[in-house]
N, C-alpha and C positions, 0 to 999 in steps of 0.2 A: 794676671797683673800681679806684681809683687809690691811691697810696702813702698819702694823708692819711685814707683811710678806714679804716686799720687801727688796731686798739689792742692793745698788748701790756703785759705785766706788767713793773713795775719791780723792782729787786732787793728790794723790801719787800712785793711782791705786790700793789701797787696798780695799776690799771688806767691806762695812759698813752696817750692818743690821739696819733697821729702829727701830728694837726692842731695840736698844740702847737708844732711845729717849722716850720710854713708860713712861707714867706719866708727860710728859712735853707739853706745849703749843707750837705749831710750827708754824712758817711762813716759807713756802716753796717758793723760789722766783727764776725764770729764769731771769739771768742777762746779760749784754753786757755792755762792757767798752767804747763802742763809740758811744752810744746812746744818744738822748735827754734826757732820763730819767736816765742817769747814775749818776746825782747828788744825786738820791734817796739813793745812798749808804750812804751818809752823814745821813739821817733820819732813815735808817735802824740800822746803828750802835748806834744812840742816843737810839732807842728803845731797843736794845739788851744791851747796857750799864744799862739802867733803869730797865729792868726786868729780866735779866739772873739770877740773884740770887732769883727769885721768881718762877723759873722753865720755863722759856721762852728760846727758841732756834729759831735762824734762819737758814735755810739750803739754801745755795747759790749754784745755778746750772748754771754756764756760758754756753752760747752757741752761736753758730755764724750762726744760721740758717736764720736770718732776715738781709738781706742787708749787710752781712758780717761785723756787728758791733761788733764783739769779735774776731778778726783775730789772736791774739797773742797766744803764748804758754801758757799753764797753768801757768808757772813761771812768765811770763811776766804779766799776768792778776792778779795774787797774788800780785806781786809787785806793781803794778798800784794801786789796792784796798787799801792795807795797807799804802802805801806812800801818796796817795792823800787824802783818806778818813779814814784812821785809822781803817780799818775793822779788826775784831778779831773773828767774827763768822765764823762757819765752812763753807769751800768752797769744793765742790765736782768736780770731773772731768767733762770736757765739755760733753755736752749730745745734743741729738736732742729731740724736743719736739712735732714734728708733724711728719706724715708719717709713713712709714713701720719701718724705724728704730728709731722711738721715744722710749725713756727710758721707760720701763714698769711701772714705778712709775707714770710718767707723764700721761701715758694712763689711769691708775687708777684715778688719781686726776681729769682729765678732764671729765671722765664718772660720777664721784660722784657729780661733780658740773657743769654739762653741762648748765642747765638753759638757760637763755636769750643769754649767751655768746657762747652757742653750744660747740662742743667737738673738737675745735682746739684752739690752742693758737694764738691769733691775733698778739702779739708783746711782746717786752722785758718787764721785770719788772711786769709780771702778778704774782699775789700772791695768795696762798692758806693758809688759817687758819685751822689748825688741832687742836682739843681739846686734853685732856689729856687721853682720851681714844682711840685715833685714828681716830676719826670721822672727817671727812672733813666737816667744818661748813660753811665755805663761800669762795668764789672766788672774787678777787679783780682785776680791770682792771689797765693796766699799768699807766694810770694817777691818780689812786687813790694813793695818797702821804702817805708814812709811817705815818705822823701826823695824816692824816685823819682816819686812821684804828686803832689808839692807843685805842679808847674806845672798840673796838670789842676784842682786846687783853686784856685789862684790866678785861673785863668781864669774860673771861675763866680763869684767874689767881685767 
């Protein structure tokens, strides 16, 4: 299976096919609202604003698997993100990224970019960069800021 073969639930529980994003450069991020990396939402939104008209999308997957750092409901998470950081990029349903209940899309992403980071997600704000053909190009650690990965995004646009 490839990236575009997966379907995930959006924030309203509606199935969304990754085929909807064919031909776009994507940054897939697992997020949490109560994490030390949460201010990265500001940088993510800046990237989105700068490049969305050039075929760039950010896919935000909230999750509460690490230290309970996203305990709120989806409505609370969306409200927090939009009010505090002005986020407008797509946000999906809460998922798990590790273990037996891991979202299948995330199992695929981890397998495609295992490298030195292995096949588990270590923390919030791990990022995966996908090119226009659906190939997982790079995996970024939580401490890789949106600003520091802009050059990689620009290269694919």
